[in-house]
C-alpha positions as CSV (number, residue, x, y, z in Angstrom):
1,M,46.0,128.9,-0.1
2,Y,47.0,126.0,1.9
3,D,49.8,126.5,4.2
4,L,51.6,122.8,3.2
5,A,50.1,120.7,-0.1
6,I,51.6,117.2,0.1
7,R,51.5,116.2,-4.0
8,G,51.7,112.9,-5.8
9,G,51.6,110.5,-3.2
10,T,49.7,107.1,-2.6
11,A,47.6,107.6,0.6
12,V,46.1,105.3,2.8
13,L,42.4,106.7,3.3
14,G,40.7,103.6,6.0
15,D,40.8,100.3,3.5
16,A,41.2,102.9,0.2
17,V,44.8,103.2,-0.8
18,V,44.7,105.9,-3.3
19,R,46.9,108.8,-5.6
20,C,45.8,112.1,-3.9
21,D,46.8,115.3,-2.7
22,I,46.2,116.2,0.5
23,G,46.1,119.9,1.6
24,V,47.1,121.1,5.3
25,T,45.9,124.6,7.6
26,G,46.5,125.8,10.7
27,G,48.2,122.3,11.1
28,R,45.1,120.1,10.5
29,I,44.4,118.1,7.3
30,A,41.9,120.6,5.2
31,A,41.5,118.7,2.0
32,I,42.3,115.8,0.2
33,A,41.8,115.9,-3.5
34,E,43.2,114.9,-6.9
35,R,44.9,118.1,-7.1
36,I,45.6,120.6,-4.6
37,E,47.1,123.7,-6.7
38,E,47.6,126.6,-4.0
39,A,49.8,126.4,-1.3
40,R,52.6,128.3,0.5
41,R,54.8,125.1,0.5
42,V,54.9,121.8,-1.4
43,I,56.4,118.6,-0.8
44,R,56.7,116.0,-3.6
45,A,55.8,112.3,-2.5
46,D,55.8,110.7,-6.0
47,G,56.8,107.2,-5.7
48,L,56.0,107.2,-1.9
49,L,53.4,106.3,0.4
50,V,51.8,109.0,2.4
51,L,50.5,107.2,6.0
52,P,48.8,108.9,9.3
53,G,51.8,109.5,11.8
54,G,52.3,106.5,13.7
55,V,50.6,106.2,17.7
56,D,52.5,104.5,20.2
57,T,50.5,104.2,23.4
58,H,53.0,101.5,25.4
59,C,56.2,103.7,26.4
60,H,58.2,104.1,29.4
61,I,59.8,107.3,29.0
62,E,61.9,109.4,31.6
63,E,60.1,107.4,34.0
64,P,61.2,107.8,37.9
65,F,62.7,104.5,39.8
66,P,61.4,103.8,43.2
67,E,64.9,104.2,44.8
68,G,65.7,107.8,42.9
69,G,66.2,108.5,39.4
70,H,65.0,108.7,36.1
71,Q,65.1,106.3,33.3
72,E,68.1,107.5,30.7
73,E,65.5,107.9,27.7
74,S,64.4,111.5,27.9
75,W,61.7,113.1,26.1
76,E,64.0,114.9,23.7
77,S,66.0,111.5,22.8
78,A,62.5,109.5,23.0
79,S,61.2,112.3,20.6
80,R,64.1,112.1,18.0
81,S,63.8,108.3,18.1
82,A,59.9,108.5,17.3
83,F,60.1,110.9,14.4
84,A,63.3,109.1,13.3
85,G,60.8,105.8,13.1
86,G,57.6,107.6,11.8
87,T,56.1,107.6,15.0
88,T,54.2,111.2,16.0
89,S,52.1,110.8,18.9
90,V,52.6,108.3,22.0
91,V,51.0,107.7,25.7
92,A,53.6,106.9,28.4
93,H,53.5,106.3,32.2
94,T,53.1,107.9,35.0
95,P,54.0,105.3,38.1
96,Q,52.8,105.1,41.1
97,F,54.8,103.9,43.9
98,K,53.7,101.8,47.5
99,G,52.3,104.1,49.6
100,G,52.3,107.3,47.5
101,M,49.8,109.3,45.8
102,L,49.0,110.0,42.2
103,L,49.2,113.6,41.6
104,D,52.5,114.8,42.6
105,Q,53.6,112.1,40.3
106,H,51.5,113.1,37.4
107,R,52.6,116.7,37.8
108,A,56.4,116.1,37.9
109,A,55.6,113.5,34.8
110,R,53.9,116.6,33.0
111,A,57.1,118.4,33.5
112,R,59.4,116.6,32.5
113,A,57.6,116.1,29.1
114,A,57.5,119.5,28.9
115,R,60.8,119.1,26.6
116,A,59.0,116.9,24.7
117,M,58.9,117.6,20.6
118,I,56.4,114.5,20.1
119,D,52.8,114.9,21.0
120,H,51.9,113.1,24.5
121,G,49.6,111.3,27.1
122,F,49.6,109.2,30.0
123,H,48.6,105.9,31.5
124,Q,48.5,106.3,35.2
125,I,49.8,103.5,36.6
126,I,48.3,102.0,39.8
127,A,50.5,100.1,42.2
128,D,48.4,100.6,45.9
129,P,44.9,101.7,45.3
130,S,44.1,103.3,48.6
131,E,41.7,104.6,49.7
132,A,43.5,108.4,49.6
133,A,45.0,107.4,46.4
134,M,41.8,106.5,44.6
135,A,40.6,109.4,45.5
136,Q,42.9,111.3,43.2
137,I,41.9,109.8,40.3
138,P,38.9,112.6,39.3
139,A,41.7,115.1,39.5
140,L,43.8,113.0,36.5
141,V,40.7,112.9,34.9
142,A,40.1,116.5,34.6
143,D,43.7,117.0,33.3
144,G,42.9,114.6,30.4
145,V,44.4,111.6,31.7
146,G,42.3,108.6,30.2
147,S,43.6,105.4,31.7
148,L,44.8,103.2,34.4
149,K,47.6,100.8,34.4
150,A,47.7,97.7,36.3
151,F,50.4,95.3,36.6
152,M,50.0,91.5,38.2
153,T,54.0,90.9,38.3
154,Y,56.8,92.6,39.9
155,D,57.5,93.4,43.4
156,A,57.2,97.5,43.0
157,L,53.8,97.2,41.0
158,H,52.1,94.3,41.5
159,L,48.9,94.2,42.4
160,D,46.9,91.1,43.9
161,D,43.4,90.6,43.0
162,A,42.0,92.4,45.6
163,G,43.7,95.4,44.3
164,F,42.8,94.8,40.8
165,L,39.5,94.8,41.3
166,A,39.9,97.9,42.8
167,V,41.3,99.2,39.6
168,L,38.6,98.1,37.5
169,Q,36.0,99.4,39.9
170,A,37.4,103.0,39.7
171,A,37.6,102.9,36.1
172,R,34.4,101.8,35.4
173,R,33.1,104.7,37.6
174,H,35.2,107.3,35.9
175,G,35.2,105.8,32.2
176,L,38.9,104.8,31.8
177,M,40.3,101.9,30.0
178,V,42.5,99.6,31.9
179,H,45.6,98.2,30.7
180,V,47.3,95.6,32.1
181,H,50.5,93.3,32.3
182,C,49.6,89.7,32.4
183,E,52.0,87.7,34.1
184,N,51.4,85.3,37.4
185,Y,53.2,87.1,40.0
186,D,53.5,83.9,42.6
187,A,54.3,81.3,39.9
188,I,57.5,84.0,38.4
189,N,58.9,84.6,42.3
190,L,58.8,80.3,42.8
191,A,60.1,79.9,39.2
192,T,62.9,82.4,40.1
193,R,64.1,80.9,43.2
194,T,64.4,77.5,42.1
195,L,66.6,78.1,38.9
196,I,68.6,80.8,41.3
197,A,69.2,78.3,43.7
198,A,70.0,75.8,41.1
199,G,73.0,77.9,39.9
200,C,71.1,79.0,36.9
201,T,71.6,83.1,37.2
202,A,72.3,83.6,33.3
203,P,69.9,85.9,30.8
204,K,68.7,82.9,29.4
205,Y,67.0,81.8,32.4
206,H,65.0,85.1,32.3
207,A,62.6,83.3,29.6
208,T,62.5,79.9,31.6
209,S,61.3,81.6,34.8
210,R,58.3,83.1,32.7
211,P,57.2,80.6,30.2
212,P,53.6,81.3,28.2
213,V,51.9,79.2,30.8
214,V,52.0,82.4,33.4
215,E,50.9,84.3,31.0
216,R,48.0,82.7,29.8
217,E,47.2,82.3,33.6
218,A,47.0,85.6,34.5
219,T,45.3,86.7,31.0
220,G,42.2,84.5,31.8
221,R,42.3,85.6,35.4
222,A,42.2,89.7,34.3
223,I,39.9,88.9,31.4
224,A,37.5,87.2,34.6
225,L,37.6,89.9,36.9
226,A,37.0,92.6,34.0
227,E,34.2,90.3,32.8
228,L,32.7,90.4,36.8
229,V,33.1,93.9,37.2
230,G,32.1,94.8,33.3
231,Q,35.3,96.9,33.0
232,P,36.4,97.0,29.4
233,I,40.1,96.4,29.5
234,Q,43.6,96.2,27.1
235,V,46.0,93.2,27.7
236,F,49.2,94.7,26.7
237,H,52.2,93.0,24.9
238,V,50.8,89.4,24.3
239,S,53.6,87.2,23.3
240,C,52.1,84.2,21.3
241,A,48.9,82.7,20.3
242,E,48.4,80.5,23.3
243,V,47.8,83.8,25.1
244,A,46.0,85.2,22.4
245,E,43.5,82.1,22.6
246,E,42.0,83.3,26.0
247,I,41.4,86.7,25.1
248,A,39.7,85.2,21.4
249,R,37.5,83.1,23.5
250,A,36.6,86.3,25.5
251,Q,35.8,88.1,22.6
252,A,33.7,85.4,21.1
253,R,31.5,85.9,24.1
254,G,31.1,89.7,24.0
255,V,33.8,90.2,27.0
256,A,35.0,94.0,26.0
257,V,39.0,92.9,25.8
258,K,41.5,94.7,23.6
259,A,45.2,93.3,22.9
260,E,48.2,94.3,21.6
261,T,51.6,92.9,20.6
262,C,55.0,94.0,19.7
263,P,57.4,93.6,17.2
264,Q,59.8,91.7,19.6
265,Y,57.2,88.9,19.8
266,V,57.5,88.4,15.8
267,T,61.1,88.7,15.1
268,L,63.2,88.0,18.9
269,T,63.2,84.6,20.2
270,A,64.5,83.1,24.0
271,E,67.5,81.9,21.9
272,D,68.8,85.6,21.8
273,M,68.7,85.4,25.2
274,D,71.0,83.1,25.1
275,R,74.0,84.7,23.1
276,P,77.5,84.3,24.7
277,G,78.7,87.6,23.4
278,P,82.5,88.5,22.5
279,D,83.6,87.4,26.3
280,G,81.6,84.1,26.1
281,S,79.9,85.3,29.7
282,G,76.6,85.0,28.3
283,F,75.8,88.3,29.6
284,E,75.0,89.9,26.1
285,G,71.5,88.0,26.6
286,A,70.7,90.7,28.5
287,K,70.0,93.3,25.3
288,F,67.0,90.9,24.6
289,M,65.4,90.7,28.2
290,C,61.8,91.9,28.5
291,S,58.3,90.6,30.0
292,P,56.9,88.5,28.7
293,A,60.2,87.0,27.3
294,P,60.4,86.5,23.8
295,R,59.2,83.0,22.6
296,T,60.4,80.9,19.5
297,A,60.7,81.3,16.2
298,A,57.2,78.8,15.7
299,D,55.3,81.1,17.9
300,H,55.9,84.3,15.4
301,E,53.5,82.5,12.6
302,G,50.8,82.2,15.6
303,V,51.1,85.8,16.3
304,W,50.7,86.9,12.9
305,A,48.0,84.4,12.7
306,M,45.9,86.1,15.8
307,I,46.8,89.8,14.0
308,R,45.0,88.4,10.8
309,R,42.3,87.6,12.8
310,G,41.7,90.8,14.6
311,V,42.2,89.4,18.0
312,L,45.9,91.5,18.3
313,D,44.7,94.8,16.8
314,V,47.6,96.8,18.2
315,V,51.4,96.7,17.6
316,T,52.7,99.3,20.0
317,S,57.0,99.0,21.0
318,D,56.7,99.0,24.6
319,H,59.8,100.9,24.3
320,C,61.9,100.3,27.6
321,G,65.3,101.0,26.9
322,F,68.2,100.5,29.7
323,S,71.9,101.0,28.0
324,Y,73.9,97.9,28.2
325,E,76.6,99.6,29.8
326,G,76.4,102.9,32.2
327,P,75.2,102.9,35.8
328,R,71.1,102.9,35.1
329,G,71.9,100.0,32.4
330,K,71.7,96.5,32.2
331,A,75.0,96.0,33.9
332,K,74.3,98.4,36.7
333,N,74.4,95.4,39.2
334,G,77.6,93.9,37.9
335,R,77.9,91.5,34.8
336,N,77.7,88.1,37.3
337,A,74.2,89.4,38.7
338,A,71.5,87.0,38.6
339,F,68.7,87.6,35.9
340,D,66.3,88.7,38.3
341,A,68.6,91.6,39.1
342,I,68.9,92.7,35.5
343,P,67.0,95.5,34.5
344,N,64.4,94.2,32.1
345,G,63.0,96.0,29.1
346,I,64.3,96.7,25.5
347,P,64.2,100.2,23.3
348,G,62.0,100.1,19.6
349,L,60.5,103.5,19.3
350,A,62.1,104.4,16.5
351,A,62.0,100.2,15.2
352,R,58.3,100.0,15.9
353,L,56.9,101.0,12.1
354,P,59.9,99.3,9.8
355,V,59.9,96.0,11.3
356,I,56.2,95.8,11.2
357,F,56.1,97.1,7.8
358,S,59.2,94.8,6.6
359,E,58.0,91.7,8.6
360,G,54.2,92.3,7.7
361,V,53.7,94.2,4.4
362,S,56.9,93.6,2.6
363,K,56.3,89.8,3.4
364,G,53.0,89.6,2.5
365,R,51.3,88.9,5.9
366,I,49.1,91.3,5.9
367,D,48.2,94.8,3.6
368,L,48.6,98.2,4.2
369,P,45.0,99.1,5.3
370,R,45.7,96.5,8.3
371,F,49.3,98.0,8.6
372,V,47.9,101.4,9.6
373,R,45.1,100.1,11.8
374,L,47.9,98.0,13.9
375,V,50.0,101.0,14.4
376,A,48.2,104.4,13.8
377,E,44.1,104.1,14.0
378,N,43.6,101.4,16.3
379,P,46.2,102.9,19.0
380,A,44.3,106.1,18.6
381,R,40.9,104.7,19.0
382,I,41.6,102.8,22.3
383,A,43.4,105.9,23.6
384,G,40.7,108.0,23.1
385,L,42.6,110.4,20.6
386,Y,40.5,109.1,17.5
387,P,39.9,111.1,15.1
388,R,42.0,113.7,15.8
389,K,44.9,111.2,15.7
390,G,45.7,108.0,13.5
391,V,43.9,108.4,10.4
392,I,44.1,110.8,7.1
393,A,40.6,112.8,7.5
394,I,39.4,115.9,7.2
395,G,40.0,118.0,10.4
396,S,42.7,115.7,11.6
397,D,45.5,116.6,12.8
398,A,48.3,116.8,9.8
399,D,50.3,114.1,11.4
400,L,51.7,112.5,8.6
401,V,54.3,109.8,7.2
402,L,56.1,109.7,3.5
403,W,57.0,106.2,3.6
404,D,59.2,104.6,1.4
405,A,57.9,101.1,0.7
406,G,61.0,99.9,-1.2
407,R,64.2,101.3,1.0
408,R,66.2,98.7,1.9
409,V,67.4,99.5,5.4
410,T,70.3,97.5,7.6
411,I,68.8,98.9,11.5
412,T,71.8,100.0,13.2
413,N,72.0,101.6,16.8
414,A,72.6,105.2,14.8
415,L,69.6,105.1,13.0
416,M,67.5,104.8,16.3
417,Q,68.5,108.1,17.6
418,H,67.8,107.1,21.1
419,A,69.7,107.4,24.5
420,I,69.9,103.5,24.8
421,D,73.8,102.2,23.6
422,Y,72.4,99.0,21.6
423,T,69.2,97.9,19.8
424,P,67.8,94.3,20.0
425,Y,67.4,94.8,15.9
426,E,71.1,95.5,15.3
427,G,71.6,93.9,11.6
428,M,68.2,93.5,10.6
429,E,67.5,94.0,7.0
430,V,64.0,95.6,6.5
431,T,62.2,96.8,3.9
432,G,60.4,99.7,3.8
433,W,61.2,103.3,5.5
434,P,60.4,106.5,6.6
435,A,61.8,109.5,4.4
436,A,60.1,112.0,6.1
437,T,57.9,112.6,9.5
438,I,55.3,115.6,9.4
439,R,54.0,116.6,12.7
440,R,50.4,118.9,12.7
441,G,51.7,120.4,9.6
442,E,55.5,120.8,10.4
443,V,57.9,118.8,8.8
444,V,59.6,117.5,11.7
445,M,62.0,114.5,10.2
446,Q,63.7,114.3,6.4
447,D,65.7,112.0,5.5
448,G,66.7,111.0,9.0
449,V,67.7,114.2,10.4
450,V,65.1,115.2,13.1
451,L,64.3,119.1,12.5
452,A,62.0,119.8,15.7
453,Q,62.3,121.8,18.8
454,P,62.6,120.7,22.2
455,G,59.2,121.9,23.8
456,T,57.0,121.9,20.8
457,G,55.4,118.8,21.7
458,Q,51.6,119.1,22.9
459,W,50.1,117.7,25.9
460,L,46.8,115.3,24.4
461,P,44.2,115.5,26.9
462,R,42.6,112.0,25.7
463,G,38.2,111.3,25.9
464,P,36.4,108.3,26.4
465,A,38.6,105.4,24.9
466,V,37.2,102.4,22.6
467,A,35.8,99.6,24.2
């Protein structure tokens, strides 16, 4: 007698897409069979796809600011949004601030995440690799932190080459993955000062200040330093094929470098940051500001080509939500603030799977197995969560999404169920939408209604990542 049987669906099992029943016991997948008869609860999935729950390994949730306070996206609201979009596991970030240590921030982050409904882990950001701070890494590893994050830009987080090398060496000693935000700090600062001095302050100049070359240069440098140390890295949020080519060349010579992209780099463009808005001020473009900046419509197809080549093998949301209004939002420094004083980031937890399925599978750019690898299996592998997460297999957590591949939905902010007051995908029509989300055998979302309770998410201690 199984706890749960999902009957009549078409499941994605690795490279195979087959009609089968799935039996669940104790929160794990216990059987995959042509027919499962005995179960305490039965969910009919006729006409639906059965996919592994999405694994989003690049999120910023209830993250503290250096000046105090936290991002407005709480663990409860983020969990609702993730479940609404078919994601069942996330890896978020714990920051270190200049002059600070690691363990206190990690413990505080775990305490905040105690209210989560979604299963979760953390990347540890290293902003100041002092000897005292780095001495705390073994304690983090013992608690299940499996990765470090390095930023090559932003005043509060930027590492110079010496600092980045220190992070790479520490990761190599402890068997951790290093994830890298690659943009050239000095080049961005020069461009920003030049633009502002010339009176070019509107949101649209965010893209001008950080063109593809600053991302490409930093990506090549990060790869070279990682190659020198012999440390695997993953390059976060690759925005265009020009940058991905640096990664492809490194992969071809055997360097252990992985790379992800995000939905914004196949849908949004720099022109979105030039929207005048109802008041004609141009501030509405702030809704689309993220880094690296969205590029051009032509770059979208280049990103898809790199996905098909396998150079970009993960799609995450880089969910980093700031409302348009409010004291923590885009306008917190005023609507006349220069682009470098506007909070940088966009929400995307719930939109990730529908946008990528629609733009990828529904439009014939990728097939179903590749979609599953992009949004579930490969993120789980790189995060050291596979095969517990990211796959439909005997013994894996019963994290599943019942997916209506033919359903057409126009995205609205209400459907995203996040704490942010807008979505950059407002009005986009997508084909393919989650009908139900199941976390460890429990239905946590049904027809858009989130059913989980706060505090039911589990901490995910992570083992060695896939290089």
